[in-house]
C-alpha positions as CSV (number, residue, x, y, z in Angstrom):
1,M,13.0,46.4,71.9
2,R,16.4,47.8,72.3
3,Y,19.4,46.5,73.2
4,H,21.0,46.2,76.5
5,L,24.4,46.6,77.7
6,V,24.9,45.8,81.7
7,V,28.2,47.0,83.2
8,I,29.1,46.8,86.3
9,A,32.1,47.9,88.4
10,P,33.4,49.2,92.0
11,T,32.3,53.0,91.0
12,A,31.2,55.4,88.2
13,A,35.0,56.5,87.8
14,E,36.1,53.3,87.5
15,V,33.3,52.2,84.2
16,V,34.5,56.2,82.9
17,R,38.2,55.4,83.1
18,F,38.1,51.4,81.4
19,A,35.0,51.2,79.5
20,G,33.5,54.9,79.3
21,G,34.0,55.4,75.3
22,W,32.2,52.2,74.7
23,V,29.3,53.0,77.4
24,F,29.0,56.1,75.0
25,D,29.3,54.6,71.5
26,R,26.5,51.6,72.6
27,T,24.9,54.5,73.7
28,S,24.7,56.1,70.3
29,A,23.9,53.3,68.5
30,G,20.7,53.3,70.5
31,W,21.5,50.6,73.0
32,E,19.9,51.1,76.6
33,V,23.0,51.1,78.8
34,T,22.6,50.5,82.7
35,A,25.9,50.7,84.7
36,L,25.6,48.7,88.1
37,V,28.2,50.8,90.6
38,A,28.6,49.6,94.2
39,E,29.5,53.2,95.2
40,C,27.1,56.0,93.9
41,S,28.0,59.1,95.6
42,N,29.2,60.4,91.8
43,V,26.6,58.9,89.3
44,R,27.2,62.3,86.8
45,P,30.1,61.1,84.5
46,L,28.0,58.0,83.4
47,G,25.1,60.1,83.0
48,I,26.9,62.3,80.5
49,L,27.7,59.1,78.4
50,G,24.2,58.5,78.4
51,A,23.7,55.5,80.6
52,T,21.4,54.7,83.4
53,V,22.9,54.0,86.9
54,L,21.6,52.2,89.6
55,D,23.1,50.9,92.8
56,L,24.9,46.6,93.2
57,E,23.4,45.6,95.7
58,Q,19.7,46.9,94.9
59,A,20.1,46.1,91.3
60,L,21.6,42.3,91.3
61,T,18.4,40.4,92.9
62,V,16.4,42.5,89.8
63,L,19.3,41.4,87.5
64,E,18.2,37.5,88.5
65,R,14.5,38.7,87.9
66,D,13.8,41.1,85.8
67,M,16.6,41.8,83.0
68,H,17.7,39.9,80.3
69,P,20.6,42.0,79.0
70,N,22.3,41.8,75.3
71,A,25.8,42.0,76.9
72,V,27.4,42.4,80.4
73,A,30.6,44.3,81.2
74,V,32.4,43.7,84.5
75,S,35.3,45.3,86.4
76,S,38.2,42.7,87.4
77,Q,38.1,44.4,90.7
78,T,34.6,43.3,91.1
79,Y,34.7,39.9,89.7
80,L,37.4,38.7,92.2
81,S,35.5,40.1,95.4
82,D,31.4,39.5,94.4
83,D,30.9,35.5,94.3
84,R,27.6,36.8,92.7
85,V,29.0,38.1,90.0
86,R,31.2,36.3,89.7
87,A,28.7,33.2,89.4
88,G,26.8,35.3,87.0
89,V,29.5,36.2,84.6
90,H,30.4,31.8,84.5
91,E,26.4,31.7,84.2
92,Y,26.5,33.5,80.9
93,L,29.8,32.0,79.5
94,D,28.6,28.7,79.7
95,T,24.6,28.8,79.3
96,R,23.6,32.4,77.5
97,P,24.1,33.9,74.0
98,V,25.3,36.8,75.8
99,E,28.2,39.4,75.2
100,V,30.8,38.9,77.8
101,A,33.5,41.9,78.6
102,L,35.7,42.0,81.5
103,W,38.3,44.7,81.9
104,G,41.4,44.9,84.3
105,E,44.0,43.7,85.7
106,G,44.3,40.1,87.7
107,L,41.6,38.5,86.2
108,P,42.4,34.5,87.0
109,T,43.7,32.5,84.9
110,E,40.6,29.8,84.8
111,L,39.2,32.5,82.1
112,D,42.4,32.3,80.1
113,E,40.5,29.5,77.5
114,R,37.3,30.9,77.7
115,I,38.3,35.0,76.7
116,E,40.6,36.3,74.7
117,P,41.7,40.0,74.7
118,V,39.7,42.6,72.3
119,S,39.4,46.2,72.2
120,H,37.3,48.8,71.4
121,R,38.3,51.6,69.4
122,M,36.4,55.0,70.0
123,S,34.4,57.3,67.5
124,N,36.2,60.5,67.7
125,A,32.2,61.9,70.0
126,A,32.9,58.9,72.1
127,R,36.8,60.4,72.8
128,V,35.1,64.4,73.8
129,F,32.2,63.2,75.7
130,K,34.5,60.5,77.6
131,T,37.0,63.5,78.4
132,C,34.3,65.2,79.8
133,A,32.9,61.7,82.0
134,L,36.3,61.6,83.2
135,A,36.9,65.7,84.3
136,A,33.2,64.9,86.1
137,A,34.7,62.2,87.8
138,G,37.7,63.4,89.2
139,F,40.1,63.4,86.4
140,P,40.6,66.9,85.1
141,G,43.0,67.2,82.1
142,E,42.6,63.0,81.4
143,S,42.1,62.4,77.9
144,A,40.3,59.5,76.3
145,E,42.7,57.4,74.2
146,Q,41.7,55.9,71.5
147,T,41.2,52.2,72.5
148,E,40.0,50.7,75.5
149,A,40.5,47.0,76.5
150,F,39.1,44.4,77.4
151,R,38.6,40.4,77.3
152,T,35.6,38.4,75.9
153,R,34.6,35.3,74.6
154,E,35.0,34.3,70.9
155,L,33.5,37.5,68.8
156,P,31.0,36.8,66.3
157,P,31.9,37.1,62.6
158,P,32.9,40.8,61.0
159,S,29.4,40.9,59.1
160,C,28.0,39.9,62.2
161,R,29.1,43.1,63.6
162,Y,29.0,46.8,63.6
163,D,31.5,49.7,64.0
164,G,30.9,50.6,67.5
165,D,32.0,47.0,68.5
166,L,34.8,44.9,70.1
167,V,37.3,43.7,67.9
168,S,40.3,41.1,68.7
169,A,43.3,42.4,70.0
170,R,45.3,39.6,68.2
């Protein structure tokens, strides 16, 4: 059985820009990555990174019944605009042993005590693939930085993580 990461965002481009390196590194490590996006007109960039793409509206009902992810990553824009996603994040934070990561600006202060800043240092391959995915997403000439920033709950001890994991930004 493979580990499963579910990424939730408004568009494929948002996933690529803010979490594309992490998506690639997780798929390279053998994880199954599913991206749930609200707008599905250009999902090719996520395919470049190895993710399967599903329509957010259709997938939310399936997610509740059939998906049991080991990790969930959510755009702050989607967290703030979709009550179902927000409720799901809180359920995972409250009751499930699931890694929860959020990215973006404007997260409410109610989460400040529950999540901390972390970063993902991308592999060299992830940076190359993310740069290709950025071009396919309509950002030609934009290259991948070395790290991506997230916020997550307390991380497991270093002995329980692998190199592709998130690390504390503090």
